[in-house]
C-alpha positions as CSV (number, residue, x, y, z in Angstrom):
1,M,-6.4,-56.6,-60.4
2,Q,-3.5,-58.7,-59.5
3,E,-6.2,-61.9,-61.1
4,K,-6.7,-60.3,-64.1
5,R,-3.0,-59.2,-64.7
6,R,-2.3,-63.3,-63.9
7,I,-5.1,-63.9,-66.8
8,R,-3.5,-61.7,-69.3
9,F,0.1,-63.0,-68.8
10,G,-1.7,-66.6,-69.2
11,K,-2.5,-65.7,-72.3
12,W,0.0,-63.7,-73.6
13,L,2.5,-66.9,-72.1
14,L,-0.1,-69.3,-74.1
15,K,0.4,-67.3,-77.4
16,V,4.2,-67.1,-77.4
17,V,4.3,-71.0,-76.9
18,V,2.2,-71.6,-79.7
19,S,3.8,-69.4,-81.8
20,Y,7.1,-71.1,-81.2
21,A,5.5,-74.6,-81.5
22,V,4.3,-73.2,-85.1
23,F,7.8,-72.4,-85.9
24,I,9.7,-74.9,-85.0
25,V,7.4,-77.1,-86.7
26,I,8.1,-75.8,-90.3
27,G,11.8,-75.6,-89.4
28,L,11.8,-79.1,-88.9
29,L,9.9,-79.6,-92.1
30,L,12.1,-77.2,-94.2
31,S,15.1,-80.0,-93.0
32,F,13.6,-82.2,-95.6
33,V,14.0,-79.8,-98.2
34,P,17.7,-80.4,-100.1
35,A,19.9,-77.2,-99.6
36,G,21.6,-77.9,-102.8
37,R,17.7,-76.7,-104.8
38,L,18.3,-73.5,-102.4
39,G,21.8,-72.8,-103.6
40,L,22.9,-72.7,-99.9
41,S,25.3,-75.1,-98.1
42,E,24.1,-77.4,-95.5
43,E,26.0,-75.1,-92.5
44,M,24.2,-72.2,-94.2
45,F,20.7,-73.5,-94.6
46,L,20.8,-75.1,-90.3
47,N,21.6,-71.3,-89.7
48,L,19.0,-70.3,-91.4
49,R,16.4,-72.7,-90.2
50,M,17.6,-71.9,-85.9
51,F,17.0,-68.4,-86.5
52,F,13.5,-69.2,-88.4
53,M,12.7,-71.2,-85.5
54,L,14.3,-68.6,-82.8
55,F,13.7,-65.2,-84.4
56,G,10.4,-66.1,-86.2
57,P,7.5,-65.2,-83.8
58,I,9.3,-61.9,-83.3
59,Y,9.7,-61.2,-86.7
60,L,5.6,-61.9,-87.2
61,T,5.1,-59.9,-84.1
62,L,6.9,-56.5,-85.5
63,I,5.4,-57.0,-88.6
64,V,2.0,-57.2,-87.4
65,K,2.5,-54.7,-85.0
66,I,3.2,-52.4,-87.7
67,I,0.5,-53.1,-89.8
68,F,-1.7,-52.6,-86.9
69,T,-0.2,-49.0,-85.9
70,F,-1.2,-47.7,-89.6
71,L,-4.7,-50.0,-89.5
72,A,-4.9,-47.7,-86.2
73,A,-3.9,-44.4,-87.6
74,A,-6.1,-45.3,-89.8
75,K,-9.4,-45.4,-88.3
76,G,-8.0,-42.6,-85.9
77,K,-7.7,-45.2,-82.8
78,E,-3.9,-44.6,-82.6
79,K,-2.2,-44.4,-78.9
80,D,-1.1,-41.4,-77.6
81,K,3.0,-42.3,-77.0
82,T,4.1,-39.0,-77.7
83,E,4.7,-37.3,-74.4
84,K,6.4,-40.8,-72.9
85,S,8.4,-41.3,-76.1
86,R,9.4,-37.3,-76.2
87,G,10.9,-37.3,-72.7
88,I,12.9,-40.6,-73.5
89,L,14.4,-39.2,-76.8
90,F,15.5,-35.9,-74.6
91,A,17.4,-38.5,-72.0
92,V,19.1,-39.7,-74.8
93,T,20.0,-36.7,-76.7
94,A,21.3,-35.3,-73.2
95,L,23.4,-38.6,-72.6
96,L,25.0,-38.2,-76.3
97,L,25.5,-34.5,-75.5
98,F,27.5,-35.3,-72.5
99,A,29.3,-38.3,-73.8
100,N,29.9,-35.0,-76.6
101,L,31.3,-32.9,-73.7
102,S,33.3,-35.4,-71.9
103,N,35.5,-35.9,-75.1
104,A,36.2,-32.0,-75.7
105,Q,39.8,-31.0,-75.6
106,T,39.7,-27.4,-77.5
107,V,38.4,-24.2,-77.1
108,S,36.2,-25.0,-80.3
109,D,34.9,-28.0,-78.3
110,L,33.7,-26.5,-75.4
111,T,32.1,-24.1,-77.0
112,S,30.0,-26.5,-79.7
113,G,29.1,-28.1,-76.4
114,Y,28.2,-24.7,-74.5
115,I,25.4,-24.2,-78.1
116,Q,24.5,-27.8,-77.5
117,G,23.7,-27.3,-74.0
118,K,21.4,-24.0,-75.1
119,G,19.5,-26.7,-77.4
120,L,18.6,-28.7,-74.8
121,R,17.6,-26.4,-72.7
122,N,15.3,-25.1,-75.3
123,L,13.6,-28.1,-75.9
124,E,13.5,-28.9,-71.8
125,K,11.6,-25.8,-72.4
126,S,9.6,-26.8,-75.8
127,K,8.2,-29.5,-73.2
128,R,5.7,-26.9,-71.6
129,Y,3.9,-26.7,-75.0
130,S,1.6,-28.9,-76.8
131,M,3.7,-31.2,-79.5
132,K,3.4,-30.3,-82.7
133,G,2.4,-33.4,-85.4
134,K,1.1,-35.4,-82.6
135,R,-1.0,-38.3,-85.1
136,F,2.1,-38.1,-87.1
137,L,4.5,-39.6,-84.2
138,N,2.4,-41.5,-82.3
139,V,2.5,-43.6,-86.2
140,F,6.2,-43.0,-87.0
141,L,7.9,-43.4,-83.6
142,P,6.3,-47.4,-82.6
143,A,6.1,-47.7,-86.5
144,G,10.1,-46.7,-87.0
145,F,11.2,-48.7,-83.7
146,Y,9.5,-51.6,-84.8
147,L,11.4,-51.5,-88.0
148,L,14.7,-50.9,-85.9
149,I,14.2,-53.9,-84.3
150,L,13.7,-55.6,-87.4
151,E,16.8,-54.4,-89.4
152,L,19.1,-54.9,-86.6
153,L,18.1,-59.1,-86.8
154,T,18.2,-59.1,-89.9
155,L,21.6,-57.7,-89.5
156,L,22.5,-60.5,-87.4
157,V,21.5,-63.3,-89.2
158,C,23.2,-61.8,-92.0
159,I,26.3,-62.0,-90.1
160,V,26.0,-65.1,-88.4
161,T,24.7,-67.2,-91.4
162,F,26.4,-65.2,-95.0
163,A,29.6,-64.5,-93.2
164,P,31.5,-62.1,-94.4
165,L,29.7,-59.9,-95.3
166,S,30.5,-58.1,-98.9
167,R,31.3,-54.3,-98.3
168,A,28.4,-52.9,-100.2
169,A,26.1,-55.5,-97.8
170,S,27.7,-54.1,-94.9
171,N,27.7,-50.5,-95.9
172,A,23.5,-51.0,-96.9
173,F,23.3,-52.2,-93.5
174,I,24.8,-49.4,-91.6
175,C,23.5,-46.9,-93.5
176,T,20.0,-48.4,-93.3
177,I,20.0,-48.9,-89.7
178,A,21.7,-45.5,-88.8
179,L,19.5,-43.2,-91.1
180,T,16.3,-45.2,-89.4
181,A,17.9,-44.1,-85.7
182,L,18.8,-40.9,-87.0
183,L,15.3,-40.3,-87.7
184,L,13.8,-41.5,-84.6
185,L,16.1,-39.1,-82.9
186,L,15.5,-36.2,-85.2
187,A,11.5,-36.3,-86.4
188,P,10.4,-35.7,-82.8
189,L,13.2,-33.4,-81.5
190,I,13.1,-30.9,-84.6
191,L,8.7,-31.0,-83.8
192,S,8.9,-30.3,-80.5
193,L,11.6,-27.7,-81.3
194,L,8.9,-26.0,-83.5
195,S,6.5,-26.9,-80.8
196,G,8.3,-25.0,-78.7
197,Y,8.9,-22.4,-80.9
198,Q,5.3,-21.6,-81.8
199,G,4.3,-22.0,-78.2
200,D,6.9,-19.9,-77.1
201,K,5.8,-17.1,-80.2
202,A,2.4,-17.3,-78.5
203,E,3.2,-16.6,-74.9
204,H,5.3,-13.4,-75.4
205,G,2.9,-12.4,-78.4
206,E,0.1,-12.5,-75.5
207,K,2.3,-10.2,-73.1
208,R,2.9,-7.8,-75.4
209,A,-0.5,-7.2,-75.9
210,R,-0.9,-7.1,-71.9
211,E,1.5,-4.5,-72.2
212,K,0.0,-2.2,-74.6
213,Q,-3.6,-2.7,-72.8
214,K,-2.1,-1.2,-69.6
215,A,-0.4,1.0,-71.5
216,I,-3.1,2.5,-73.3
217,Q,-5.0,2.2,-70.3
218,S,-2.3,4.4,-68.5
219,D,-2.7,6.9,-70.6
220,V,0.4,6.3,-72.5
221,L,0.3,6.4,-76.4
222,V,1.3,3.4,-78.3
223,L,3.4,3.2,-81.8
224,E,3.3,-0.3,-83.7
225,T,4.0,-1.2,-87.3
226,D,1.7,-1.3,-90.0
227,P,1.8,-4.4,-91.9
228,I,0.9,-2.7,-95.1
229,R,3.8,0.0,-95.0
230,R,5.6,-2.3,-93.5
231,K,5.5,-4.3,-96.8
232,R,6.3,-1.5,-98.8
233,Y,9.5,-0.5,-96.5
234,L,10.9,-3.9,-97.2
235,R,10.3,-4.3,-100.9
236,L,13.7,-2.3,-101.4
237,P,15.8,-4.9,-99.6
238,K,14.1,-7.8,-101.0
239,I,14.5,-6.3,-104.4
240,L,18.2,-5.4,-103.7
241,A,19.3,-9.2,-102.2
242,L,16.8,-11.5,-104.4
243,L,16.7,-9.2,-108.1
244,V,19.4,-7.0,-108.3
245,C,22.2,-8.6,-106.8
246,P,21.7,-12.3,-107.9
247,G,20.9,-10.6,-111.5
248,I,24.0,-8.4,-112.5
249,G,25.8,-11.5,-111.2
250,L,23.9,-13.7,-113.6
251,I,24.3,-11.0,-116.4
252,S,28.2,-11.0,-115.8
253,G,28.9,-14.4,-115.7
254,S,26.6,-15.1,-119.4
255,V,29.3,-12.6,-120.5
256,L,32.2,-13.9,-119.0
257,A,31.5,-17.3,-120.3
258,L,30.6,-16.2,-124.0
259,T,34.2,-13.9,-124.0
260,K,36.6,-16.8,-122.6
261,N,37.7,-17.9,-125.8
262,S,38.4,-14.2,-127.4
263,Q,40.6,-13.2,-124.6
264,D,43.3,-12.5,-126.8
265,L,41.9,-9.4,-128.4
266,L,42.2,-6.4,-126.4
267,T,38.7,-5.4,-126.6
268,V,37.4,-8.1,-125.4
269,R,39.9,-7.6,-122.3
270,L,38.4,-4.4,-121.6
271,L,35.0,-5.3,-122.2
272,R,35.4,-8.5,-119.5
273,A,37.3,-5.8,-116.5
274,P,34.3,-4.1,-115.6
275,F,32.0,-7.2,-116.0
276,L,34.5,-9.4,-113.4
277,A,34.0,-6.3,-111.3
278,L,30.4,-6.5,-111.5
279,M,30.1,-10.1,-110.7
280,A,32.7,-10.0,-107.7
281,A,30.8,-7.4,-106.2
282,A,27.6,-9.4,-106.8
283,V,29.1,-12.3,-104.9
284,L,30.6,-10.1,-102.1
285,S,27.6,-8.1,-101.5
286,F,24.8,-11.2,-101.2
287,I,25.2,-12.3,-98.0
288,P,25.5,-8.5,-96.8
289,L,22.2,-7.6,-98.4
290,L,20.7,-10.6,-97.4
291,M,21.4,-9.4,-93.6
292,Y,20.3,-6.0,-94.3
293,W,16.7,-7.4,-95.3
294,A,16.9,-9.9,-92.6
295,N,17.4,-6.4,-90.3
296,C,15.3,-4.3,-91.8
297,S,12.6,-7.3,-91.6
298,G,12.8,-8.0,-87.8
299,T,13.4,-4.3,-86.5
300,S,10.5,-3.5,-88.4
301,L,8.6,-5.9,-87.1
302,V,9.3,-5.8,-83.2
303,Q,10.0,-2.1,-82.3
304,R,7.1,-0.5,-80.4
305,V,7.2,3.2,-79.0
306,Y,5.6,4.5,-76.5
307,L,4.6,8.7,-75.4
308,A,3.9,9.2,-72.3
309,Q,4.6,12.5,-70.2
310,N,6.4,14.3,-72.2
311,Q,9.0,10.5,-72.3
312,L,9.8,8.6,-75.6
313,Y,10.5,4.7,-75.0
314,Y,12.1,2.9,-77.9
315,A,10.9,-1.0,-77.2
316,G,12.2,-4.2,-78.7
317,Y,13.0,-7.8,-78.7
318,S,15.4,-10.2,-80.7
319,G,16.0,-13.5,-80.8
320,S,13.3,-16.3,-79.5
321,M,13.0,-18.2,-76.3
322,E,16.2,-18.9,-74.1
323,E,17.8,-16.7,-76.5
324,R,15.2,-13.8,-76.7
325,V,16.4,-10.4,-74.9
326,E,14.2,-7.6,-74.5
327,F,15.4,-3.9,-74.9
328,T,14.0,-0.7,-73.9
329,F,15.5,2.5,-75.1
330,A,14.4,5.5,-72.3
331,L,15.5,8.8,-74.1
332,L,16.6,11.4,-72.0
333,H,18.2,14.4,-73.9
334,L,17.0,14.7,-77.7
335,E,19.9,16.6,-79.2
336,S,18.4,15.9,-83.3
337,Y,16.0,14.2,-85.4
338,R,15.7,13.8,-89.3
339,V,12.9,12.2,-91.0
340,G,14.7,10.4,-93.7
341,K,12.8,8.6,-96.8
342,R,12.9,5.1,-94.7
343,A,13.5,5.8,-91.2
344,V,13.1,8.7,-88.1
345,R,16.6,9.5,-87.2
346,I,17.2,9.8,-83.3
347,R,20.0,11.1,-81.9
348,G,20.3,11.7,-78.0
349,Q,21.2,10.5,-74.7
350,F,19.5,7.1,-73.9
351,T,19.5,4.6,-70.8
352,K,18.8,1.3,-72.4
353,K,17.2,-1.4,-70.1
354,T,17.4,-5.1,-71.4
355,K,15.8,-8.0,-70.2
356,D,17.0,-11.9,-71.4
357,S,16.8,-15.2,-69.5
358,Y,19.2,-14.7,-66.9
359,G,17.8,-11.7,-65.1
360,T,17.8,-7.8,-66.1
361,S,20.5,-5.1,-66.5
362,Q,20.4,-1.5,-67.2
363,K,23.1,1.0,-68.9
364,G,23.7,4.4,-69.3
365,P,23.1,7.1,-69.7
366,F,24.8,7.3,-72.8
367,T,24.9,9.1,-76.7
368,K,23.5,7.0,-79.2
369,T,21.5,6.8,-82.5
370,L,18.4,5.6,-83.4
371,W,17.2,4.4,-86.5
372,L,13.5,4.0,-86.5
373,P,11.8,2.2,-89.9
374,R,9.3,4.4,-91.2
375,T,6.5,1.8,-90.6
376,F,3.8,3.2,-88.2
377,P,0.7,4.5,-89.5
378,L,0.8,8.2,-91.1
379,E,-1.5,9.5,-88.3
380,Q,1.4,7.8,-85.5
381,E,3.8,9.0,-87.5
382,Q,2.7,12.1,-87.5
383,V,2.3,12.2,-83.6
384,L,6.0,11.3,-82.9
385,V,7.0,13.7,-85.5
386,Q,5.6,16.5,-83.8
387,F,6.8,15.1,-80.4
388,L,10.3,15.3,-81.6
389,H,9.9,18.6,-83.2
390,D,8.5,20.5,-79.4
391,K,11.3,18.4,-77.8
392,T,13.7,20.2,-80.3
393,A,12.2,23.5,-79.7
394,Q,11.9,23.0,-75.5
395,I,16.0,22.9,-76.1
396,H,16.6,25.3,-78.2
397,E,14.0,27.6,-76.7
398,P,16.7,28.3,-73.4
399,R,19.6,29.0,-75.8
400,L,17.7,31.7,-77.9
401,M,16.5,33.7,-74.9
402,Q,20.0,33.6,-73.5
403,R,21.1,35.3,-76.7
404,K,18.6,37.8,-76.4
């Protein structure tokens, strides 16, 4: 093994010597070219020749490596460098976050550091899952790294040879280097976060499927959302957020724009007033309507009802990865219920059990009103309504007996 290493090192050293010898000879031959013909001073031309002889083999090596990286990718023979690069980039990101946190002076800085720390934990957790876009990263990371070195070497040559650089050239170099470094850092981190999110989502879905199967085996009825009914349920908030609200704003804005030059007339001012109010209402209600749509979408997607032994459990979750919070409401005492057009309203006493990355907690009993989107299949919804009707009858029956 050592003999092979010596042979490889000898071959590498021979290549380096030959490369530098070739570039030194070319640099000496270039000294016979008059600098004036190239529009350069003697000092600039000398610096260029020196850098050519010093960095020429490095430039050539980096360019060849970039070409070979793309050729290997075209043939499907690229080396898997994703996991090693992933670890290095995580370490660099952690150091940058630590340096940012060490300069924290206000509460907002500490809050920002806390959020960044959570993001770093999510990235660390994502290492458990297979990386998405491996083939892209196996080409992008080495090619980007070689390109960054080329940019830094070019900046060094230009600073020494053409000093002082113009502001435009300096800004161009700084932006190019910063953009390349930022892409090298962000591209793997974003893909890693997406890989972690998708892997965690799939793992959590398998966990919920096992919970459902276990409940069915225990003769527990499990109520889940029907995709077709959920699509109909989301139609109204989607239309309100994406069609009605922008449409009212667009129409009102058009009327206000067309009448802005005729505001001296009383009738025009009276006409503009309601349209101005409508436009303000559309602008102010856009974000709340988007939040309402998101809430309807999330609630209807994750809700699940368990009916077992005269007990009702309403389960769901919010967030993902480190921020996921699973909750389960257990109905202790039903006060009333109502079946509306869009949701089933259940009011009563509940206990709430939550589970997150920090552990499990339980609250209650307390009085609460649950709104269950009507996205269950019709058969399951009828079972739920019948269950609530029977529970209500059980509550009112003793009262009727007492009155008699």
